[in-house]
Residue frames as qw, qx, qy, qz and C-alpha x, y, z in Angstrom:
[[0.016, -0.349, 0.335, -0.875, 134.12, 77.31, 94.88],
 [0.225, -0.369, -0.863, 0.263, 132.17, 76.44, 98.06],
 [0.202, -0.519, -0.273, -0.784, 128.97, 78.49, 98.15],
 [0.580, -0.551, -0.596, 0.070, 127.97, 77.24, 101.61],
 [0.397, -0.184, -0.291, 0.851, 130.05, 80.08, 103.16],
 [0.116, -0.123, -0.143, -0.975, 127.51, 82.51, 101.72],
 [0.413, -0.453, -0.742, -0.273, 124.42, 80.63, 102.91],
 [0.184, -0.262, 0.381, -0.868, 122.25, 82.28, 105.50],
 [0.369, -0.394, -0.837, -0.089, 119.74, 80.65, 107.83],
 [0.267, -0.273, 0.249, -0.890, 117.04, 82.36, 109.79],
 [0.005, -0.252, -0.937, 0.242, 114.13, 81.07, 111.91],
 [0.369, -0.179, -0.266, -0.872, 110.54, 81.71, 110.95],
 [0.794, -0.323, -0.003, -0.515, 108.00, 80.69, 113.59],
 [0.624, -0.522, 0.577, -0.073, 110.85, 78.61, 115.15],
 [0.905, 0.239, 0.333, 0.115, 111.46, 76.76, 111.88],
 [0.401, -0.494, 0.430, 0.641, 114.85, 77.02, 110.17],
 [0.626, 0.741, 0.240, -0.031, 114.77, 78.53, 106.67],
 [0.587, -0.345, 0.367, 0.633, 117.90, 78.67, 104.52],
 [0.438, 0.883, 0.047, -0.162, 118.87, 81.14, 101.74],
 [0.799, 0.158, 0.138, 0.563, 121.82, 81.26, 99.39],
 [0.241, 0.508, 0.025, 0.827, 121.83, 85.05, 99.61],
 [0.212, -0.349, -0.581, 0.704, 121.39, 87.47, 102.50],
 [0.196, 0.211, -0.038, -0.957, 119.41, 89.95, 100.43],
 [0.010, -0.400, -0.893, -0.206, 115.70, 89.06, 100.14],
 [0.325, -0.350, -0.131, -0.869, 112.30, 90.74, 100.21],
 [0.492, -0.099, 0.592, -0.631, 109.61, 90.17, 102.79],
 [0.839, 0.265, -0.098, -0.465, 107.72, 88.25, 100.09],
 [0.630, 0.397, -0.667, 0.033, 110.69, 85.92, 99.43],
 [0.046, -0.278, 0.799, -0.531, 111.11, 85.25, 103.14],
 [0.679, 0.057, 0.337, -0.650, 107.36, 84.46, 103.50],
 [0.837, 0.338, -0.270, -0.335, 107.33, 82.18, 100.50],
 [0.415, 0.420, -0.783, 0.195, 110.50, 80.32, 101.55],
 [0.201, -0.148, 0.761, -0.598, 108.76, 79.68, 104.90],
 [0.008, 0.284, 0.954, 0.095, 105.68, 78.30, 103.22],
 [0.150, 0.663, 0.505, -0.532, 103.37, 81.33, 103.43],
 [0.300, 0.278, 0.573, 0.710, 101.89, 82.53, 100.14],
 [0.051, -0.772, -0.482, -0.411, 100.17, 85.81, 99.31],
 [0.145, 0.449, -0.247, 0.846, 100.20, 89.14, 101.02],
 [0.617, -0.584, -0.290, -0.440, 97.68, 88.11, 103.75],
 [0.811, -0.326, -0.335, 0.350, 100.43, 87.61, 106.35],
 [0.132, -0.953, 0.210, -0.172, 102.22, 89.98, 108.69],
 [0.837, 0.190, -0.302, 0.416, 105.91, 89.33, 108.89],
 [0.378, -0.909, 0.107, -0.139, 107.65, 90.46, 112.06],
 [0.588, 0.417, -0.536, 0.440, 111.43, 90.64, 112.83],
 [0.683, -0.709, -0.062, -0.162, 111.88, 89.67, 116.47],
 [0.088, 0.703, -0.626, 0.325, 114.78, 89.76, 118.85],
 [0.087, 0.124, -0.959, 0.241, 114.50, 86.08, 119.81],
 [0.321, -0.403, -0.817, -0.258, 111.44, 84.19, 120.88],
 [0.326, -0.612, -0.596, 0.406, 110.82, 86.17, 124.03],
 [0.208, 0.222, 0.123, 0.944, 110.83, 89.66, 122.39],
 [0.014, -0.520, -0.619, 0.589, 108.72, 91.88, 124.66],
 [0.133, 0.385, -0.148, -0.901, 108.14, 94.38, 121.83],
 [0.715, 0.420, 0.492, -0.267, 106.28, 91.91, 119.63],
 [0.640, 0.118, 0.531, 0.543, 108.63, 92.61, 116.77],
 [0.063, 0.529, -0.200, -0.822, 109.11, 95.01, 113.93],
 [0.719, 0.517, 0.418, -0.205, 106.71, 94.78, 111.01],
 [0.265, -0.287, 0.645, 0.657, 108.35, 93.96, 107.62],
 [0.583, 0.506, 0.030, -0.636, 106.42, 94.91, 104.49],
 [0.884, 0.273, 0.378, -0.012, 105.77, 92.46, 101.69],
 [0.684, 0.669, 0.022, 0.290, 107.95, 94.36, 99.20],
 [0.265, -0.914, 0.305, -0.029, 110.55, 95.57, 101.71],
 [0.707, 0.456, -0.493, 0.223, 114.19, 94.59, 101.08],
 [0.737, -0.651, 0.171, -0.061, 116.03, 92.85, 103.91],
 [0.448, 0.541, -0.686, 0.186, 119.58, 91.89, 104.60],
 [0.885, -0.390, -0.178, -0.183, 119.42, 88.77, 106.62],
 [0.020, -0.648, 0.703, -0.291, 121.82, 87.79, 109.39],
 [0.537, 0.029, -0.843, 0.017, 122.49, 84.21, 110.41],
 [0.296, -0.223, -0.803, 0.466, 120.24, 83.13, 113.26],
 [0.241, -0.064, 0.079, -0.965, 117.75, 85.97, 113.05],
 [0.113, 0.356, 0.898, -0.231, 114.20, 85.26, 114.17],
 [0.294, -0.062, -0.292, -0.908, 110.97, 86.19, 112.44],
 [0.302, 0.306, 0.812, -0.395, 107.31, 85.57, 113.28],
 [0.194, -0.127, -0.606, -0.761, 104.46, 85.22, 110.76],
 [0.223, 0.366, 0.733, -0.528, 100.87, 85.87, 111.84],
 [0.268, 0.602, 0.686, 0.308, 97.65, 86.29, 109.82],
 [0.152, 0.095, 0.059, 0.982, 97.29, 89.83, 108.55],
 [0.408, -0.409, -0.380, -0.723, 93.50, 89.84, 108.91],
 [0.399, -0.239, -0.803, 0.373, 93.49, 88.81, 112.58],
 [0.361, -0.659, -0.088, -0.655, 91.02, 90.26, 115.03],
 [0.303, 0.077, -0.767, 0.560, 91.44, 90.20, 118.79],
 [0.070, 0.203, 0.671, -0.710, 88.50, 89.76, 121.17],
 [0.195, 0.169, 0.966, -0.022, 85.88, 90.41, 118.81]]
């Protein structure tokens, strides 16, 4: 049986990340994209020009991924301006 029909790909910081299942947690998505530990904020965005800045996804939150979705990862301890 060809499992490739069930594969899902998304983009994290413009980099393609592939999964064999559409059901993952925020942690699994972060780790698959190369980000380890809970010190990152994961945002689901509506394409690269999303004016809202995205929707925050929690580390232990369950997600159902759709092919071609976009996510952004930024440091969770960021400070702006200082």
